[in-house]
C-alpha atoms as one frame of an Amber mdcrd trajectory, in Angstrom:
protein
 -53.644 210.850 283.905 -52.083 209.978 280.562 -55.479 209.224 279.048 -56.826
 212.510 280.398 -54.026 214.405 278.624 -52.302 215.589 281.811 -49.198 213.463
 281.161 -47.199 212.551 278.068 -45.185 209.352 277.941 -42.276 207.830 276.116
 -41.170 204.219 276.174 -37.600 202.994 276.146 -37.526 199.214 276.200 -39.308
 198.077 279.365 -39.262 201.566 280.889 -41.936 204.212 280.508 -41.126 207.853
 281.254 -43.932 210.265 282.058 -43.857 214.047 282.063 -46.432 216.676 282.868
 -47.728 218.306 279.691 -49.294 221.461 281.130 -47.027 223.791 283.137 -50.008
 224.989 285.188 -50.323 221.455 286.616 -46.768 221.742 287.945 -47.720 224.974
 289.707 -50.779 223.295 291.219 -48.721 220.316 292.453 -46.045 222.615 293.878
 -48.696 224.664 295.701 -50.252 221.529 297.213 -46.834 220.207 298.320 -45.968
 223.567 299.897 -49.240 223.622 301.832 -48.730 220.064 303.072 -45.128 220.821
 304.069 -46.189 223.991 305.905 -48.823 222.039 307.790 -46.407 219.257 308.733
 -43.730 221.746 309.819 -46.284 223.451 312.061 -47.130 220.156 313.781 -43.522
 218.920 314.072 -41.363 221.992 314.747 -38.633 220.050 316.582 -37.443 218.003
 313.615 -33.814 218.580 312.573 -34.679 219.019 308.890 -38.086 220.591 308.295
 -40.409 218.532 306.141 -40.861 221.557 303.873 -37.179 221.329 302.891 -37.479
 217.610 302.321 -40.484 218.014 300.029 -38.955 220.936 298.158 -35.761 218.949
 297.653 -37.801 216.267 295.900 -39.521 218.746 293.615 -37.761 220.063 290.530
 -36.954 223.725 290.292 -39.392 225.839 288.247 -38.700 225.420 284.559 -36.543
 222.336 284.995 -37.099 219.629 282.426 -37.112 215.928 283.156 -36.485 212.887
 280.965
């Protein structure tokens, strides 16, 4: 994905940090995660914490920046 220009990267010692370059890719990923979570919630409605909440918790809020 880095070579395709979707991600940018920065190295700090042995660590490599990646970030999404194009904001529209974040929207696409968020849409896909929401659809998957909706589908899983529909098939497992008796779970204490809906999978949708779990997935959304893992995703950053719109406009949030990462390292």
